[in-house]
N, C-alpha and C positions, 0 to 999 in steps of 0.2 A: 504494500500500500504506500502511496506517495504522501508527501507531507500535507497536501491539501485535504487529506481525509480526516484531519483533526476537526474539520468543520462538518456540519450536517446540512441536509437539505430536505424540505418537506415535499413529498410526492403524493398525489391523489391516485389511489388505486381503485380502479373500476373493474373488478373481477369478482366472480362469485365462487362459492364452494369452500368447504373447510380445508380440503387438500390443497386447492389452489392458494388459499390464504397462507398456509404454512410454508409452501415453496416460496412465495413472494416475500413473506416476512423474513425468511432466511437470507434472501438476496438483499433486501433492504438493510438488514442488520450488518451484512458483510460490507455494504457500501455506505454506511453511516447515513442512511435515508430514514426519515421519520414518515412512516406510511400512515395515511389517513384515508377515510372513506366516508361518504355521506350517510347520515342517519336515515334520510328519506330515500326510498328506492325510486327508480324511474328517472327519466330525463329531467323532469321538473326539479327534483331534489338536487341533482348534480348542478344544474344551471343556477339554482338558488345559492348553492355553496360558492360557486365561482363568482357570483355577484357580490359576495361579502368581501371583507378586507383581509382574507387569509393570504399569506405569502406562500408561493409555491415555486418549486424548482422544476417540476415536470408532472406528467400524467402517464400512468400505466393503464392501458385499457384493453379489454378482451373484445374481439370482433363481434361476438354474440352477446355482449353485455345487455341484459334486459330482453333478450329474444334474438332469433336468427337475424344476423346482419344489422341488428339495431345498434350495435356498438359503433359501426361505421357511420350510421346516421347521427349518433350522438357526437362523434368526433368532428363531424362537419359543423355542428352547433358550437362546439368548443373552439374550433379554429376561428370561427367568426367572432366569438366573444373575447378570446384570449390568445391571439395568434403568436404571441411571444413565447408561449409555453411549449417546450418540446414534448411530443407524444410518442409513446412506445407501444406498439401493437402486438398483442399476443394472438396467435392464430392456432387453430385446432390441428391443422395438418401440415401447412407449408411455412417454413421460416423465410418467406420471401413475399414480395408484393404481387405474386401471380394471382390473376383473377380480379385485381383492382384496377380501376381506371387510372390513368396517369395523374389526374387531378386528386383523386383520393389517396393514391400512393404518396404524393408529395406532402401529405399532411403529417407523415410519420418519420421519425428518425431511424427506426428500424422495425422489422417484423421478426418475431421469434416464436418458438414453441417451447414447451417444458422439456422437450428432448434436445433442444439446441439453445440453452440458456447463455452460451458464450456470446451470442449476438447481442443479447440484452446487456451483458456485462461490458462489452466493448463500447456500446453506445452510451451507457450511463457515464463512463469515463470521459468520452469525447464531448458529450452534450451538457452535462451538469458540472462535472468537476474538471473542466478543461482550463481552469485558471487557478494557479497556486497563490494563496495568501499565506505568507510565512507565519508560523505560529508565534514567534516573538513579536511580530507586528500586531497581530490580532490581540495578543495579551497586553501589549503596551497601549493600544487604543482603548481597551476596556479599562485599564487603570486610569488613564488620563480622563476619560469621560465619567467614570464613577466618582473620581475625586472632584470633578467640576460640579456634578449634580449634588454631591454631598455638601459643597460649599454654598450652593444656591438654595437648596431645600434643607435647611439646618435641622429641622425637627423630624426628619424622615430617614428611614433606612433605604438603602439603594441595593437592589439585587439585579444580577445579570443572568439572563437566560443563556442557554448554549448558543454561541454565534452560529450563523447559518448562511447559506448561499441562496439567492433567489434569482429567478429568471423573469418574473413578471415585472410589470411597471406600474403597480398600483400606488396610489397616494392614500395614506392612512390619516384619518382625522381631518380637521379643518385648518390646522396651522402647520406649516412646514417652512423650514429655512434652508437656504442653499448657500454654500460658500465654496469658492474656488480653492483647490489644493494644487500647488505647483512645486515641483522639485526636478532635479535632473533625472530622477528615476521614476517619477510618477506625475501625472497630470489628470485632473478630473474634479470631482465635487464631493463634498460631504453634505448629507441632508439629515435634518432632524424632523420628525413628524409626531404630532400629538393631537389628541382630542381636546378641543377648547373647554368643554364642560368638565372634563376630568382634570385638566391642568389647573383650573380655577380652584380646585380643592386644596392644592398643595403649594401653589405659587406664592412667593413672598410679596403680597400686595398690601398697600396701605389699608388701615382699618376702614371697613365699609366699602372698599373699592370693588370687592368681588361681585356685588350686586348692581354696580353702576354701569352706565352705557359706555364708559371709558375703559372698562376692565380688559377688553380684548386688546387695546393698545398696550396696556401694561404687560399682558401676556406675551405680546410680540417682543417687547423689550427683554423680558426674562429669557425667552428662547433664543433671541438674538445674542444676548450676553453669553449664554451657554455655548452657542456656536462659535463665537469669537474666542472664548477661553479654551475650548477643545482644539481649535485650529492653532492657537498659540502654543499649547502643550505639544501638539503634533509637530509643529515647526521646530520647536526647541529640541525635541527628542530625535526627529528623523531627518530634519533638513539642516539645522544648525547654521553655520556661516559658510556654507558651501560656495566655492568659487566657480564651479562649472556652470556655464550658461544654460538657461532653460529655453527650449524652443517653443515659443508661444505663437507661432504662425498658424498652426492648424487649429481650426475651430469647427464645431458642428452645432446646428441649431438645437435648442432645447424646446420640446413641444409639450404643452400642457393642455389637457382637455378636462375642464372642471366638471362637466356634466358626467363624464365617465370615470372621474377620479384617476386619471391616467397621466403619466409623465414619461417622456422618452428622451434619452440622452444620445440617441443615434448609435447605440452599440448593443449587440446581443450577448456580450460577455456577462457571466453571472456576477451579481453585485454582492458585496459583503454586507450583511445585515446583523444588527445587534438590537435586542429588546431589553430595555432597562425598566424594572418594576420599582415604583416609588411608593413606600408605605408610610403613612403618617403615624408616628409613635404615640402622639397624644390622642388619636382617634382611631384605634385599631379596628373598630367596627366598620369603618368606611372601606369600600372597595379600593384596591390599589390602582395607581395611575401608571399607564404604560407610555414610554417614549421610545420611538423606533429611530435607529441611526443606520443610515446607509452610506456606503462608500462606492462611488462610481468612477473608476479610473478608466475613462473612455478615450483619452487623448494620448496617454503614454503610460506604459506599465513595464518596468524593468526591475523587479524586486531583487534580482541578483546584485544590483548596484547599490542597494540600500545599506546604509551604515547607521548605527544607533549611537547617539551622543549620550554620555553618562549623565544620569540625573544629578541635580545640584547636591542631593544628600551624599553622593559618593565623594564629592569634593570636600565636604566637612569631615567625612570619615578618614580621608587620606591626608588631611592636614593642609590642603591647598587653600581652604577658606576657613574663616572663623566668624562667629557672630559679633557684630559691631554693637 
């Protein structure tokens, strides 16, 4: 297993039967995939799930899911709704696209059978885990962001879910921030996303502000400050005072569709996503608040050139600095 397998990815499994479930569960465990499936059966249940805010890395679907050839019909609906998600087709007899029209065959990254699972394994590697995010970088980002949130939300506990990769382009909540990230080894964006109503419960707002018409502006300021602080920590730790020039000539348009809560950065590479859960210590009965963080390195990505600057604490320990 390569280093990128320290990250997980959620896949929607549309396949039936206990035997099938056990085989697919073993594959998912092997590839650090979190397998989920809709509680409601039928096409309507699947499409309702896809219309929610759930982040996915891909979809595994059986050609006869819900009835003979109905899996192909469902795949067409999925492709129209979420074309960015890679789909992997299980077939009963042929581990190929034989019998499918060219248009239908183009919907899938691979076709496999339970007798030829190697095709699925190869496709999962190339479609979902085709980009390596070094473990030290993922760990460092988590430390920087957790420390930032702890300083802003002082009466709260900060928890981090398992970092994961996503292929979709959904926007979560009503508030999101974007900041450009540039270095000689990476170029792209960091995005924070949150629900406005949830964030109101824990944001450090002036007394009485939470119920005022100006509250959303203060929330913008809080999330904006968090974004700046995280970028500052990232820059100090992974960019430093580098002298190598940054090639800023390449640009791609960012497309936002508010109606469909969709954002595109012009790249199909998997994005690094982290979910931070914030719990108010003084009001443990309240539901926790979630903030989602995404890194989209769509303009340059050369992690082999990354170097990590030592944190300030190490300078104190080595005697290079002292408290004034």
